[in-house]
C-alpha positions as CSV (number, residue, x, y, z in Angstrom):
1,M,27.9,29.4,2.9
2,R,25.6,26.3,3.1
3,R,26.8,23.3,1.1
4,H,24.6,22.3,-1.8
5,V,23.7,18.8,-0.6
6,P,22.1,16.4,-3.1
7,L,18.7,16.1,-1.4
8,N,17.4,13.4,-3.8
9,A,20.4,11.3,-3.0
10,I,19.8,11.7,0.7
11,R,16.2,10.6,0.3
12,A,17.4,7.5,-1.6
13,F,19.9,6.7,1.1
14,E,17.4,7.0,3.9
15,A,14.8,4.9,2.1
16,V,17.2,2.1,1.3
17,V,18.4,1.9,4.9
18,R,14.8,2.0,6.3
19,H,13.5,-0.6,3.9
20,G,16.7,-2.7,3.8
21,S,16.1,-3.0,0.0
22,V,16.9,-1.0,-3.1
23,V,13.8,-2.3,-4.8
24,R,11.4,-1.4,-2.0
25,A,13.1,2.1,-1.7
26,A,12.6,2.5,-5.4
27,N,8.9,1.6,-5.1
28,E,8.4,4.2,-2.4
29,L,10.3,6.9,-4.3
30,C,8.5,6.0,-7.6
31,V,11.8,5.5,-9.5
32,T,13.7,2.5,-10.8
33,P,16.2,0.5,-8.7
34,T,18.9,1.7,-11.1
35,A,18.1,5.3,-10.3
36,V,18.3,4.6,-6.6
37,S,21.7,2.9,-6.9
38,H,22.9,5.9,-9.0
39,Q,21.7,8.3,-6.2
40,I,23.5,6.2,-3.6
41,R,26.8,6.4,-5.5
42,L,26.3,10.1,-6.1
43,L,26.0,10.6,-2.3
44,E,29.0,8.5,-1.6
45,D,31.0,10.5,-4.1
46,F,29.8,13.8,-2.5
47,L,30.7,12.6,1.0
48,Q,33.9,10.8,-0.1
49,V,32.9,7.8,2.1
50,E,31.2,4.4,1.5
51,L,27.7,4.2,3.0
52,F,27.0,0.6,2.0
53,S,29.0,-2.6,1.6
54,R,28.2,-4.7,-1.4
55,R,28.1,-8.5,-1.2
56,N,26.5,-11.0,-3.6
57,S,24.4,-8.4,-5.4
58,R,23.1,-7.0,-2.1
59,I,24.0,-3.9,-0.2
60,F,24.3,-3.5,3.5
61,P,24.6,-0.1,5.4
62,T,27.9,0.5,7.1
63,P,28.1,1.2,10.8
64,G,28.5,4.9,10.1
65,A,25.4,4.9,7.9
66,L,23.4,3.2,10.6
67,A,24.6,5.6,13.2
68,N,23.4,8.6,11.4
69,V,20.3,7.5,9.5
70,A,17.9,8.3,12.4
71,R,19.0,12.0,12.3
72,V,18.7,12.0,8.5
73,S,15.1,10.6,8.8
74,Q,14.2,13.3,11.4
75,A,15.7,16.0,9.1
76,L,13.7,14.8,6.1
77,D,10.5,14.8,8.3
78,L,11.2,18.4,9.3
79,I,11.7,19.4,5.6
80,D,8.4,17.7,4.7
81,D,6.6,19.4,7.5
82,A,8.1,22.8,6.6
83,V,7.3,22.5,2.9
84,R,3.7,21.4,3.8
85,D,3.3,24.4,6.0
86,L,4.5,26.7,3.2
87,G,1.5,25.6,1.2
88,V,-1.0,26.2,4.0
89,T,-3.2,29.3,3.3
90,D,-5.3,31.3,5.6
91,E,-8.3,29.2,4.8
92,R,-6.1,26.8,6.0
93,A,-5.2,24.9,8.6
94,H,-7.6,22.4,7.0
95,S,-6.0,19.0,7.2
96,S,-7.7,15.6,7.1
97,L,-7.2,12.4,9.0
98,S,-8.6,9.0,8.3
99,I,-9.5,6.7,11.2
100,S,-10.3,3.0,11.2
101,V,-12.3,1.5,14.0
102,S,-14.7,-1.4,14.5
103,A,-18.3,-0.7,13.6
104,S,-19.4,-1.3,17.2
105,C,-16.7,0.9,18.7
106,A,-17.5,3.6,16.3
107,S,-21.2,3.8,17.0
108,L,-21.1,3.2,20.7
109,W,-18.0,4.9,21.8
110,L,-16.3,7.2,19.2
111,V,-19.2,8.8,17.5
112,P,-20.9,10.0,20.7
113,R,-17.7,11.8,21.7
114,I,-16.3,13.0,18.3
115,G,-18.2,16.3,18.5
116,E,-15.9,17.3,21.4
117,F,-12.8,16.9,19.2
118,M,-14.4,18.7,16.2
119,A,-15.3,21.6,18.4
120,G,-11.7,21.9,19.6
121,A,-10.0,21.3,16.2
122,P,-12.4,22.6,13.5
123,E,-9.5,22.8,11.1
124,T,-9.2,19.0,11.0
125,D,-11.5,16.9,8.7
126,I,-12.1,13.4,10.1
127,H,-12.9,10.4,7.9
128,V,-14.2,7.5,10.0
129,R,-13.9,4.1,8.3
130,T,-15.4,1.1,10.0
131,F,-14.5,-2.6,9.8
132,L,-16.0,-5.9,10.8
133,T,-12.9,-8.1,10.4
134,R,-9.2,-7.8,10.9
135,K,-8.7,-8.4,7.2
136,E,-10.9,-5.4,6.4
137,A,-9.0,-3.2,9.0
138,E,-5.6,-4.1,7.6
139,A,-6.7,-3.4,4.0
140,Q,-7.9,0.2,4.9
141,D,-5.4,2.9,4.2
142,S,-6.0,4.9,7.4
143,E,-3.6,7.0,9.4
144,L,-4.9,5.8,12.7
145,K,-6.5,2.5,13.7
146,I,-8.1,1.5,17.0
147,C,-7.7,-2.3,17.3
148,P,-7.6,-5.1,19.8
149,W,-4.3,-6.3,18.3
150,R,-0.9,-4.7,18.0
151,G,0.7,-6.1,14.9
152,Q,0.5,-4.7,11.3
153,S,3.3,-4.2,8.9
154,G,4.3,-0.5,8.5
155,F,2.5,0.6,11.7
156,Q,3.6,1.2,15.3
157,A,1.4,0.2,18.2
158,E,0.7,2.1,21.4
159,P,-1.6,0.9,24.2
160,L,-4.8,2.8,24.5
161,V,-6.9,1.2,27.2
162,E,-7.7,-2.1,28.8
163,E,-11.3,-3.2,28.7
164,S,-13.2,-5.3,31.2
165,T,-16.1,-7.6,30.4
166,T,-19.2,-7.4,32.7
167,P,-22.6,-9.2,32.6
168,V,-25.3,-6.6,32.0
169,C,-29.0,-6.5,31.2
170,S,-31.9,-4.1,31.1
171,P,-33.4,-2.9,34.4
172,D,-36.7,-4.5,33.5
173,L,-35.1,-7.9,33.0
174,A,-33.2,-7.5,36.3
175,A,-36.4,-6.7,38.1
176,R,-38.0,-9.9,36.9
177,F,-35.4,-11.8,38.9
178,A,-35.6,-9.3,41.8
179,G,-32.1,-8.1,41.0
180,D,-30.6,-11.5,42.0
181,G,-27.5,-11.7,39.8
182,R,-26.9,-15.4,40.2
183,E,-30.5,-16.2,39.3
184,I,-30.2,-13.9,36.2
185,L,-27.0,-15.7,35.1
186,R,-28.6,-19.1,35.7
187,H,-32.0,-18.5,34.0
188,A,-32.1,-15.3,31.9
189,P,-31.6,-15.7,28.1
190,L,-28.0,-15.3,27.1
191,I,-26.8,-12.9,24.4
192,H,-23.7,-14.0,22.5
193,V,-21.2,-12.2,20.3
194,D,-19.5,-14.5,17.8
195,R,-16.0,-13.0,17.3
196,G,-13.5,-15.8,16.5
197,H,-14.3,-16.0,12.8
198,L,-13.8,-12.2,12.4
199,G,-10.2,-12.4,13.4
200,I,-10.7,-9.8,16.1
201,E,-11.6,-9.7,19.8
202,A,-10.8,-13.4,20.2
203,D,-9.5,-12.9,23.8
204,F,-12.8,-11.6,25.2
205,P,-14.5,-14.3,27.3
206,D,-17.6,-16.0,26.1
207,W,-20.4,-17.2,28.4
208,A,-19.0,-20.7,28.8
209,R,-15.7,-19.3,30.0
210,Y,-17.3,-16.8,32.3
211,L,-19.9,-19.0,33.9
212,T,-17.4,-21.8,34.4
213,E,-14.9,-19.4,36.1
214,Y,-17.6,-18.4,38.6
215,G,-18.9,-21.8,39.2
216,L,-22.4,-21.2,37.7
217,S,-24.2,-24.0,35.9
218,R,-26.8,-23.9,33.1
219,P,-28.2,-26.7,31.0
220,N,-26.5,-25.3,27.9
221,F,-24.1,-22.3,27.7
222,N,-24.6,-21.9,24.0
223,H,-28.4,-21.2,23.8
224,G,-29.7,-17.7,23.2
225,L,-29.4,-14.9,20.8
226,R,-26.2,-14.6,18.7
227,F,-24.8,-11.6,16.8
228,N,-21.7,-11.0,14.8
229,Q,-21.4,-7.4,16.0
230,S,-21.2,-6.1,19.5
231,G,-23.3,-3.1,18.8
232,Q,-26.3,-5.2,17.9
233,A,-25.8,-7.3,21.0
234,V,-25.8,-4.2,23.2
235,E,-29.0,-2.9,21.6
236,A,-30.7,-6.3,22.2
237,A,-29.6,-6.2,25.9
238,M,-31.0,-2.7,26.3
239,A,-34.3,-4.0,24.8
240,G,-34.5,-6.6,27.5
241,A,-33.8,-9.6,25.2
242,G,-31.3,-11.2,27.6
243,V,-28.1,-10.8,29.6
244,L,-24.9,-9.8,27.8
245,L,-21.2,-10.1,28.6
246,G,-20.6,-6.4,27.7
247,R,-17.3,-4.8,26.8
248,S,-16.7,-1.8,29.1
249,L,-15.8,0.4,26.2
250,L,-19.2,-0.2,24.5
251,I,-21.7,-0.4,27.4
252,G,-20.4,2.5,29.5
253,R,-22.8,5.2,28.3
254,A,-25.8,2.8,28.5
255,V,-24.8,1.9,32.1
256,Q,-24.4,5.6,33.0
257,A,-27.8,6.3,31.5
258,G,-29.5,3.5,33.4
259,K,-30.4,1.6,30.2
260,L,-28.2,-1.3,31.3
261,V,-27.3,-2.6,34.8
262,P,-24.4,-4.8,35.9
263,V,-25.6,-8.0,37.4
264,A,-22.3,-9.6,38.4
265,E,-18.6,-8.7,38.7
266,A,-16.4,-8.2,35.7
267,Y,-14.3,-11.0,34.3
268,P,-10.8,-10.8,36.0
269,Q,-8.9,-10.6,32.7
270,R,-8.7,-7.2,31.0
271,I,-8.3,-7.0,27.2
272,P,-6.1,-4.2,25.7
273,S,-6.9,-2.1,22.7
274,Y,-4.2,-0.3,20.8
275,L,-3.6,2.8,18.6
276,L,-1.9,1.8,15.4
277,T,-0.2,4.7,13.5
278,P,2.0,4.6,10.3
279,L,5.7,4.7,10.8
280,K,5.7,7.6,8.3
281,P,2.3,9.4,8.6
282,R,1.1,11.7,5.9
283,S,-0.1,14.4,8.3
284,R,1.9,14.4,11.5
285,R,0.2,17.5,13.0
286,S,-3.4,16.3,12.7
287,L,-2.5,12.8,13.7
288,D,-0.8,14.0,16.9
289,T,-3.7,16.3,17.7
290,F,-6.3,13.5,17.4
291,R,-4.1,11.0,19.2
292,D,-3.6,13.4,22.2
293,W,-7.4,13.9,22.3
294,L,-8.1,10.2,22.1
295,L,-5.7,9.4,25.0
296,K,-7.1,12.2,27.1
297,T,-10.7,11.1,26.5
298,A,-10.2,7.3,26.8
299,R,-7.8,6.8,29.6
300,P,-9.6,8.7,32.4
301,D,-12.9,7.3,31.2
302,A,-14.7,5.5,34.1
303,L,-15.4,2.7,31.7
304,M,-11.8,1.6,31.4
305,Q,-8.4,1.5,33.1
306,A,-5.3,2.7,31.3
307,A,-3.1,0.1,29.8
């Protein structure tokens, strides 16, 4: 006969160990710290073993508690998944997933490909949220984020791709310089993307860095068109307004379509992008399905090289 284990007490125990705090565990469980402490003592009485040591009004998990909390967390995840599945009807399999991605990456890379995912997973509703700054991205309560940084509290990071940065311009602009890349870089108008103040993409090279690296001189590296979004800069380059240091993730389709042409070699440093996912996601199944599709789509892409 299965023992009648105190499930609420087990949830309280797991939350306290994971957060390292009774108060934070209480906030997650929507109860008072006193109620959490009561559940901990209830579980200790049930098991007839101490799970925490208490010093100076603080509690610390015992070695036995630390050794077993991972399995408890996995068991609670399984229970959550099973209960969620019980509520799925035949209409069903409809789940939702929210994604945060920069505005430029959304319009130039994700959106042109998202139909492929929707065709293969019609039961998943996708909510795409765009951001311009890192502050906006971190404020969004999304279950998956595509970012050029890896750190955010409550999320785990996984490498997605490494991007290169290549000078590109329209075929018409290249023809004006007879396709001579060095002449284009010396004399064609430069298109800039201002990223530093956004708190994102700061590692991508600017024109001063690129031209200095390759020993090319111009009267002033900073002249030309300036944009605060990469998407607008790509559109300007396709329109023949100048030459752009384009991110491989964003210019790939335009290059394949012949709307942009590379005029020099890529900058030697590659910049990684990451998938950020919550440590405890709301919808494990839809998150894993989209993540698998994203990795399958991005990593073999000719635009990038896997991280």
